[in-house]
N, C-alpha and C positions, 0 to 999 in steps of 0.2 A: 351092475353099475352102481346101484344104490348102496349095496353092501360095501363096495370098494370106496365109494365116496364117503360113506359113514366112517369107515376105517381110517381113511385119510384125514377126516376131520378130527377124529380122536388123536391120531398121531401128531397132527399139527398143534392141537391144544396142549398135549403133553410137552411137545417141543417148545412151545411158547412159554409155558410155565417154567420149564427148566431154564430157558434163556433169561426169563425175568428174574428167577432166583439167583442166577449167576450174576446178572447185572446188579441186583440189589446188594449181593455180598461184596461185589467189586467196589461199590460206592459207600460201603459201611465205614464209619457211622455217619448218619445224616441228622441225628437229633440227640437230645439229652440222654445220657446213660445213668441209670440208677445203680448206685454202689451201696448195697446193704451191709451194715455192720450187725453182727449177730449177738453182740454183748453191749453192756452199758457204756456210755461215754466215759472217756478217761482211761480205758484199758489199752492194752497193746494193739489190738485190732484197730481201734479208733485213732490212736496216735499215728500208726503207720499210714492209715488212710488219709489223714490230714497232711502228712508229709507228701503224699502222692497226688493229692487232689489238683493243685494248680499245675504241676508239670503234665499230668494226664490231659487236662483241658487244652494245654498248649499243643501237645503232640497229636491228639485226636481231633482237635478243632471243634469240639462240641462241649457243652456244659456237663459237668459231673455232679450229680446230686448224691451226697452222702447221707444216708438215712439209717435209722436204728430199728431192728426187728428183734426184740428182746424176749427171751423166755426159754425155759427148759435147757439152760446151759448151751444155747445156740441151736437146739433141735427144732424149735419153732421156725426159725429163720430158714434152716435148710429144708425142712418139710415143705415150706411154702415155695422155696426156690425150685424144687423138682417138679412143681405143677405150674410154674410160670411159663409164659410164652417164650419159646426158645429162639429168640431173634437177636440175641446179643446185647439187648438194651437194658437187661436187668442182670446184674452179677452180684455176688456176695462174697465177703471174706470167709475163708474156711480154715479150720485148724486141725492139726494132728496133735494129740491122739483123739480129740473129741469125736471127729467124724467116723473113726474106727471103733472107739469104745462104746459110743451110745447105742448103735444097733446091736452090739454084742450084749451089753448089760441091760438094756431096756427091752430087748426082744422086738418091740415095734416102736422105733423112734420117729416114725412118720416119713422116713427116707431110708435108702440103702446107700452105703458108702460110695459104691461105684456109680450111683445115679448122678452124683455131682461131677460135672464135666470140668476137669482141671484146665485152668488157663495158665497160671504161673504160681510158683512157690517162691516168696521173696524174703522171708526172714525166719529166724529161729531164736528161741530164748530158753536157756536151761532153768530148771527150778531153783529157787533160792529160799532158804528158810530164814525168816526174819522175826525178830522180837523188837519191842520198843527199846530205845536207847537207855531208858531208865529201868529196864528189866533186870531182875536178879540173875538171869542166866547169861553169863559172860561167854560161855563156850557151848558147843554141841554136847559135850560130856555133861555139863551142868544140867542142860535141858533134858537129856535122856535119863539121867539119874533121878530127877524129880518126877518125870513121867512114870518111872518104874515104881516109885513110892505111892503114886496116886493114879491108879488105872482109870482111864476115862475122864479124869478131871481136867486134863490139859486140852484146850480147844485150839484147833488150827484152822483158820479161815483160808479160803481159796476161791478160785474162779470156776464156779459151776461144779456139777457132778459129772462123772465120766470124763474128767479132764486130766491134763498133765499134773495139775496141782493135787487133785483127788488121788490119782495113781501114785504120785510121789509120796504122799502122806501114808498111803497104804503100804508102800514098799518100805518106808522107814519103820512103820509098826512091826512089820515082819522081820526086817534086818536087825532091829534093836531089841525085839521082844517086848515091846511096849504097846499101850492102848491109847493112842491119841484119838480125840473126837473131832472128825472133820466137819466143818461148817461151810456149806457152799453158798456163794454169793452170785449175783447176776453177772459179775465180771470183776476184773481186777480193780476197776474204778470204784466199785462199791465195797470191795473188801478192805481197801486201805483205811477208810474212816473207821471201820470196826476195830482195827488194831490201834489206831490213834486214840480212839475213845476207850480202849481197854475192854472192849466187848469180847475179844478173843485173846488167847495167850500169845499166839504167834500166827504168822502167815506162811503158807507154802505158796509162794508167788513166783515171779520171774525176775531174771537178771535186771530188767529195766527198772524195777522198783528199787533196786539197790543203788542205782545211780541217781534217781530222782529224789530219794528220801534219805540220802547219806547221813544227814545230821540227826534225823528223827528215829531211824531204825538201826539196829545192829544185825548184821548178817552173820549167821552161825555156820552156814555151809552152802555150797553150790553144787548142783547135781550135774556137773560136767566132767569130762575125762581129765581135763587139766584146768588150771585157773584161767579166768578171763583177764585180759590185760586191763580192761576198764575197772575191774574189781580185783586187782592183784593181791590185796590183803585178805581176801576171803578164801579160806581153805575148801577144798572139795570134800564131799562125803567120803570119797575113796581114801583121801589122806587120813581121815579120821576113823577108818576101819569099817566103813559101810559101802558095799558095792552098789551104789545107787547112781545111775546116770539116766536122767529123764528130763523132759522139757517139752516145749511146743514148737511146731512148725506152723507158719501162717502163710496163706496164699489167697488166691481168689478163684472162684469157680462160677460156672454158668449152668443153666438148666440142661438136662439131657436133651439131645436133638439139636442143640445150637450148631449152626453150620461151621464146619472146620475153617472156612475162610474168615468168618467173624472172630473165631477163637484165635487165629493167627494174628489178626490185626491187633486184638487186645493184648495178646502175649508179647508181641513186638513192642507195644507201647509201654507195658509194665517193665520190660527188659531195659528200655531206654531210660525210664524213670529211675530204676534202681541203680543204674550205672552213672546217673547224674552226680557229679562230685558233691554238690550241695546236699542232695538227699542222702548220699552215702555218709557224709560227715555227720548229719543229724542222727542217722541210725546208729553210728558208732558211739557218739556222745551219749546217747540214751540207753546204751546197753543192749542193743540188738546185734545179732550176727546176721549180716546180709547174705541172702542166698540168691542164686540166679538159675532157677529151674523152669524151663518151658513146659508145655503141655505133656510131652512124652516123659521127661525126667520127673515131673511132678507125679504123674500117674504111677511110674515105676516106684517112687518113694512110698506112695500111699499103699500100693500092693505089698511091698516089702514090710511096711509097718503093720499092716493088717495081720500078717502071719505072726510077727513078733508079739503083738498085743494079745492075740488069741492064746498063745502059749502062756503069757503072764497071767491073763485073766482066768484061765483054766486052773492054773496053779493056786491062784488066790480064791478060787471058788466063786467067782463073780459073773459067770456067764449065765444069762437067762435061758432056761430050758424051753 
């Protein structure tokens, strides 16, 4: 009887814990959610989060605290996220190709790509090669010709290492047979002043910067399959003889082990936000391509891109053994 009673007690305890967890998930969220941005203020991740902040508060009924966890081109933030309590109350913006390239190139980035639990993928931005409006380089041809004459002397700033900007610069080096020197910054927000101040020759940045700094910078090429409507006068790399299509996808992720119920609540909220006409209008005007990928679609994209990036990085000899 004691053995039976003890077993019953254990069973009841487990049952109560399971019920409590389900009840907790059903009531999620009940307190403030911390939304970490892994790059400097002023970049694409920050801009998007600011567009989302107020609508998210309204939909979820709780405060949203947008914070910055900067370092290692996002790696510090993601390494911290995977060790954070998986209760749905701490999330972080995440980026492709960063989350796939960093573990490949660093060997130990402090996290593994699939440790990040996908919530939603909400936007993408192709790479854009920018120079200052007073630059002597009027076209991509001018830029490449000068780079060929001065190997290593032409500096190209971008957002972090193992990023879409870094990869795009490397791909241009290979495609054009040149040697550009890539200079990583903590995010797009800190790379822009470097070009404005003449500290780098050019930026490999994103489509968003082409719209925000239309009068100050000249766009030489965009790394998309076809021209973007918002930047209709900017030719693609493909049009100019270089098969370069690259850019970033951005979304939001949670720690591994976060309950699926909480993930669904968050994903549904982000979906509603990104379909809000005012948010969509802001995204379009600022050069973002809005995406609508829930947890399953986001994960499928990440897995697909992991395979593609591994092939590219092996070809470039940039995988850490």
